[in-house]
C-alpha positions in Angstrom: 132.8 81.1 111.3 129.8 79.3 112.9 127.6 82.4 112.4 128.5 82.6 108.7 127.6 79.0 108.1 124.3 79.5 110.0 123.4 82.6 107.9 124.3 80.8 104.6 122.2 77.8 105.7 119.2 80.1 106.5 119.5 81.8 103.1 119.8 78.5 101.3 116.7 77.1 102.9 114.5 80.1 102.2 114.4 81.7 105.6 116.5 84.6 104.5 115.9 87.3 101.9 115.0 85.8 98.6 115.7 87.3 95.1 113.5 84.7 93.4 110.3 86.8 93.7 109.5 88.8 90.6 106.7 91.2 89.8 103.3 89.5 89.9 100.8 91.0 87.6 97.7 89.2 88.8 95.8 89.9 92.0 96.5 87.6 95.0 92.9 86.5 95.2 90.7 84.2 93.1 88.1 85.0 90.5 86.0 81.8 91.1 83.7 81.0 94.0 85.2 78.7 96.6 88.7 79.4 95.4 90.1 79.0 98.9 89.4 79.1 102.6 91.0 82.3 103.8 89.7 85.8 104.0 91.3 86.9 100.7 89.4 84.3 98.7 86.1 84.9 100.5 86.1 88.7 100.3 88.1 89.8 97.2 87.2 89.4 93.6 88.8 90.3 90.3 86.8 91.1 87.1 88.3 91.6 83.7 86.1 93.0 81.0 86.7 94.4 77.6 84.9 96.8 75.3 84.3 95.4 71.8 86.3 97.2 69.1 84.3 98.7 66.2 81.0 99.0 68.1 80.0 102.6 68.4 78.8 102.4 72.0 78.5 99.0 73.7 77.5 98.2 77.3 79.6 96.3 79.8 77.5 95.1 82.7 78.9 94.3 86.1 77.5 93.3 89.5 80.1 93.5 92.3 79.0 91.6 95.4 82.2 91.0 97.3 83.9 93.1 100.0 86.5 94.4 97.6 86.3 94.2 93.9 89.1 95.1 91.4 88.0 95.5 87.8 90.2 95.9 84.8 88.3 97.4 81.9 89.9 97.6 78.5 88.2 100.3 76.5 88.6 100.4 72.7 86.5 103.5 71.9 83.5 104.4 74.1 81.4 102.2 76.4 78.7 102.3 79.1 79.6 100.6 82.4 76.3 99.4 83.6 75.6 98.4 87.2 72.1 96.9 87.2 71.8 95.6 90.7 73.2 96.2 94.1 72.0 92.9 95.5 74.7 91.4 97.6 76.5 94.7 98.2 77.1 95.8 101.7 78.0 99.2 103.3 81.7 100.1 102.8 82.3 97.6 100.0 84.9 98.9 97.6 85.3 98.8 93.9 88.5 99.7 92.1 88.0 100.4 88.4 91.2 100.4 86.2 90.6 101.6 82.7 93.5 100.4 80.6 95.0 102.0 77.4 92.3 103.1 75.1 94.0 103.2 71.6 92.0 106.4 70.8 90.3 109.1 72.8 87.0 107.7 74.1 84.3 108.1 76.7 83.2 106.0 79.6 79.6 106.4 80.7 78.5 105.2 84.2 74.9 103.9 84.2 73.1 102.7 87.3 73.5 103.5 91.0 76.8 105.4 90.7 77.6 108.7 92.4 80.6 110.1 90.7 82.4 113.3 91.8 80.2 116.3 91.0 77.6 113.9 89.8 79.6 113.5 86.6 78.7 110.2 85.0 80.7 110.8 81.8 84.4 110.2 81.9 86.6 111.4 79.0 89.5 109.0 78.3 92.8 110.0 76.7 94.4 107.7 74.1 97.2 105.5 75.5 96.6 106.6 79.1 95.3 104.7 82.2 92.5 105.8 84.4 91.7 104.7 88.0 88.6 105.5 89.9 87.7 104.1 93.4 84.2 103.7 94.7 82.7 102.6 98.0 79.1 101.4 98.6 77.1 103.7 101.0 74.2 101.3 101.3 72.4 102.7 98.2 74.9 103.9 95.6 78.5 103.3 94.6 80.1 106.6 95.6 83.4 107.8 94.1 86.1 108.8 96.6 89.3 108.7 94.6 90.3 109.3 91.0 93.6 109.3 89.1 93.1 110.3 85.5 95.4 110.0 82.6 98.6 108.6 84.1 
């Protein structure tokens, strides 16, 4: 009986399994400088960009300069992802690029110091599908090392 009361007390105070945690759709790190004082705030960064609907081909410029960058890009038709500078980038930095739900078939062009698989800097996007591409920085270029297209 004593064990049952102890277990119930632990669960009630939050030391046991909790069912209160739901799905979290935002990353566990900040998107502003000095957002905290632990490693996740100092080394991780989240970028959210969007392509402008109705513009034939617009340019989305980024400059990742954190240890690990996650970018969510909403593409409406076609756009150029432009990386103009590698200042602040260090060897083995990572960039995860998530392209979310283009409403129609489109194209994503990579401009700047990218090194995509097979040197392909043009990525065809399928309507309603997601696209993930992962890069690491080799000291000169952002090199693709993983891709999951149209899931």
